[in-house]
C-alpha positions in Angstrom: 112.4 114.7 114.8 116.3 114.7 112.1 117.9 110.6 112.7 120.1 110.1 115.5 123.2 109.7 115.3 124.2 108.5 118.9 122.1 105.2 119.8 119.0 106.3 121.7 118.4 105.1 125.6 117.9 101.6 125.5 115.1 99.3 128.7 117.9 98.3 131.0 117.1 96.9 134.8 117.7 100.2 136.0 116.3 102.2 133.3 113.0 100.0 133.2 112.7 100.8 137.4 113.1 104.1 137.1 109.8 104.3 134.3 106.9 105.4 136.2 109.9 107.8 137.7 110.6 109.3 134.7 107.1 109.6 133.0 105.2 111.0 136.5 108.2 113.7 136.3 106.7 114.7 132.4 103.8 115.5 130.4 104.1 111.1 129.9 102.4 109.9 132.2 99.6 112.5 132.1 99.4 112.1 128.3 99.3 108.3 128.9 96.5 108.4 131.8 94.4 111.3 129.4 94.2 109.0 126.5 93.6 106.1 128.2 96.6 104.3 127.7 98.3 101.6 129.0 101.1 101.8 131.2 103.3 98.8 130.0 106.5 98.1 130.9 110.3 97.0 129.9 110.0 93.5 127.4 112.5 91.1 126.8 113.1 90.4 123.0 114.5 88.4 122.5 116.1 87.9 118.8 117.4 91.8 119.7 118.7 90.7 122.9 118.0 93.0 124.7 115.1 94.4 126.7 112.6 97.1 125.2 110.5 99.7 127.3 107.2 98.5 125.5 104.4 101.3 126.9 102.2 101.7 124.0 100.0 98.9 122.8 100.1 96.7 119.1 96.5 98.1 118.5 97.4 101.8 118.4 100.4 100.9 116.5 97.9 99.4 114.0 95.7 102.3 114.2 98.6 104.7 113.2 99.3 102.0 110.4 96.4 101.7 109.0 96.4 105.7 108.6 99.5 105.6 106.8 99.1 102.9 104.7 96.2 104.5 103.3 98.2 108.2 102.7 101.5 107.2 101.4 99.3 104.7 98.9 97.4 107.4 98.1 100.5 109.7 97.3 103.1 107.1 95.9 100.2 106.3 92.5 98.8 103.0 94.8 99.3 99.6 93.3 101.7 99.2 89.9 99.5 97.1 87.3 101.9 94.6 87.0 101.6 91.1 88.4 104.1 89.5 87.5 105.8 92.2 89.4 104.1 91.7 92.6 103.8 88.0 92.1 107.7 88.2 92.1 107.4 89.9 95.3 104.6 87.5 97.0 107.1 84.9 96.9 110.5 86.5 98.3 107.9 87.8 100.8 106.6 84.2 101.5 109.9 82.6 101.4 111.3 85.1 104.2 108.1 84.6 106.6 108.4 80.7 106.1 111.6 81.0 108.5 112.3 80.4 111.7 112.0 84.4 113.9 110.0 85.9 110.8 107.6 88.5 111.8 104.7 87.5 111.3 101.8 90.2 112.2 98.2 89.9 112.5 97.4 91.3 109.1 100.0 89.1 107.7 103.1 90.6 106.2 101.9 92.3 103.2 104.3 93.4 100.1 103.2 95.7 98.0 104.8 96.7 94.5 103.1 100.6 94.3 104.0 102.5 91.3 106.0 105.1 91.9 110.0 106.4 90.8 111.5 106.5 94.0 113.8 104.1 94.9 111.4 103.7 98.4 110.9 101.5 100.5 109.2 100.3 103.8 107.0 98.8 106.3 104.5 99.6 108.7 104.0 98.3 112.4 101.0 96.3 110.9 102.6 94.1 108.0 101.9 96.3 104.5 105.2 96.8 103.0 105.9 99.2 100.1 108.5 98.7 97.6 108.7 101.8 95.2 108.8 100.8 91.2 112.5 102.3 91.3 113.5 100.8 94.2 112.8 97.3 91.7 114.5 98.6 88.7 117.4 99.5 91.2 118.1 96.1 91.6 117.2 94.7 88.7 114.6 92.7 89.8 117.2 90.4 91.9 115.9 88.6 93.9 118.2 88.2 97.0 118.2 92.3 96.7 115.2 92.6 96.7 115.1 89.3 99.8 118.2 91.9 101.5 115.6 94.7 101.5 112.0 93.3 102.5 114.0 91.2 105.1 115.4 94.6 106.8 111.8 95.9 106.6 110.5 92.4 108.3 113.7 92.8 110.7 111.8 96.4 112.3 109.1 93.8 112.9 110.6 91.7 115.0 112.4 94.6 116.9 108.9 96.5 116.9 111.8 99.8 116.4 108.4 101.6 116.2 106.7 100.6 119.8 109.6 101.3 121.2 110.2 104.6 118.9 106.2 105.9 120.7 107.1 104.4 124.2 110.7 106.9 123.8 108.8 109.6 122.9 106.4 108.8 125.5 108.2 108.4 128.3 110.0 111.8 127.6 106.7 113.8 127.3 107.1 114.2 123.6 104.5 111.7 122.9 101.5 113.7 123.5 100.8 115.0 118.9 101.5 110.4 118.2 99.2 109.3 120.4 96.8 112.4 120.2 96.8 111.7 116.2 95.9 108.1 116.4 93.1 108.8 119.0 91.5 112.1 116.7 91.6 109.5 113.5 89.9 106.8 115.6 86.7 109.2 116.4 87.2 109.4 112.3 89.6 112.6 111.3 92.2 109.1 109.5 94.8 112.8 109.1 98.0 111.6 108.7 100.7 113.7 109.7 104.5 114.5 110.4 103.9 112.9 113.8 102.5 109.5 112.6 105.8 109.5 109.7 108.3 110.1 112.1 107.0 107.8 114.4 106.8 105.1 112.4 110.4 105.3 111.4 109.5 106.4 107.5 112.4 109.1 107.3 111.6 112.7 105.7 110.4 111.2 102.1 107.7 110.3 103.5 106.4 113.5 106.0 108.4 111.7 109.0 112.0 110.9 110.2 114.0 107.9 109.7 114.8 105.3 112.2 117.9 105.8 114.4 121.8 104.3 113.4 121.2 101.2 116.1 117.5 101.1 115.2 119.0 100.1 111.2 121.7 98.1 112.1 119.0 95.6 114.5 117.3 95.3 111.2 120.2 94.7 109.3 121.6 91.6 110.9 117.3 90.6 110.9 116.8 90.9 107.6 120.0 89.0 106.8 119.3 86.2 109.3 116.4 85.5 107.9 117.7 85.8 103.5 119.7 83.5 104.4 116.9 81.2 106.5 115.3 81.5 103.1 117.7 80.6 100.8 118.7 83.6 100.1 121.8 85.1 99.6 123.7 87.8 102.2 126.5 88.9 100.5 123.6 90.5 98.3 122.8 92.9 100.8 126.8 94.1 100.1 126.5 95.0 96.4 122.8 96.8 97.2 124.4 99.0 99.8 127.1 99.6 97.7 125.9 101.0 95.3 123.9 103.1 96.9 126.3 104.8 99.5 127.5 105.5 95.7 124.5 107.3 94.2 124.4 109.0 97.8 126.0 112.5 96.1 124.2 112.5 93.5 121.3 115.3 92.7 119.1 112.4 92.5 120.2 109.9 95.3 118.4 106.9 95.7 114.9 108.2 98.5 116.0 104.7 100.3 118.3 106.8 102.6 116.7 109.0 103.4 114.0 106.6 104.8 117.0 103.7 106.3 119.9 106.1 107.0 123.3 104.7 105.6 126.3 105.2 107.2 130.0 104.7 106.4 130.9 101.6 108.3 127.9 100.0 106.5 128.8 98.4 104.5 131.9 96.7 107.3 129.5 95.7 109.9 127.8 93.7 107.2 130.7 92.3 106.2 131.6 91.5 110.0 127.9 90.2 110.2 127.9 87.7 108.3 131.7 86.0 109.2 131.0 86.3 112.6 127.6 86.9 114.1 126.2 83.6 114.7 123.1 82.7 114.0 124.8 84.9 110.0 126.6 82.2 110.2 124.9 79.2 111.3 121.9 80.6 108.1 124.8 81.2 105.8 125.7 77.5 106.3 122.9 75.8 106.3 122.1 77.4 103.1 125.1 76.0 101.6 125.0 72.6 103.1 
């Protein structure tokens, strides 16, 4: 499934009120009942300032994440044997994880430097977050830029974007392939599939589909807040995306752009967030204070 250019349907009160009718009208209800999944409902996400339709459990998403983690680690060449750089990555993660509002997945937030030379990074709902060797080289090990990237990935966790994505697919009768794969894996198959990659927002480069534009902007905003609260420089985000977009037209542009779609107005939106968003401004002021 290609990255969505428009906004995905949000779980407004009216949409939540209609969710059971929407499910019963399609295959989503049958899928959920057949798999024994809780039908869930609408949940208010305070950090996003909106409600979300959540029809799948965190345990289901964690199971899918565990499958994806094993496969991606294998295909990326495994962990890079560089203890100093791995420790640097973990220090950034530690600072970000300590700030107010940062996600606290049950297995912990687990960053890992991977041997692949692609310019890429990702996060899974189970807290595993991969940073390819090519990404480290792209930022030159700059801690502020690493914090922006990592904060963005944490933003996807806080935003529960994978849970919302699968729930929307279920509500529209499209979730059978994804959840069926997870159930088969639970029975011992443990095979990764593009359906799982698409649900988790891993992008075409990793055998899936990227998050929507609205999800990406929400993760951008939360990432800026976390980075500023941890004492990193929010303006590093603009430098990072300037360089990313400068290479977009090259034959071998950064893989990160296929996993985290970059749009022409992203830099402007980041500037507006730094200048006008109250949470970002408070975090920046506290950093400077």
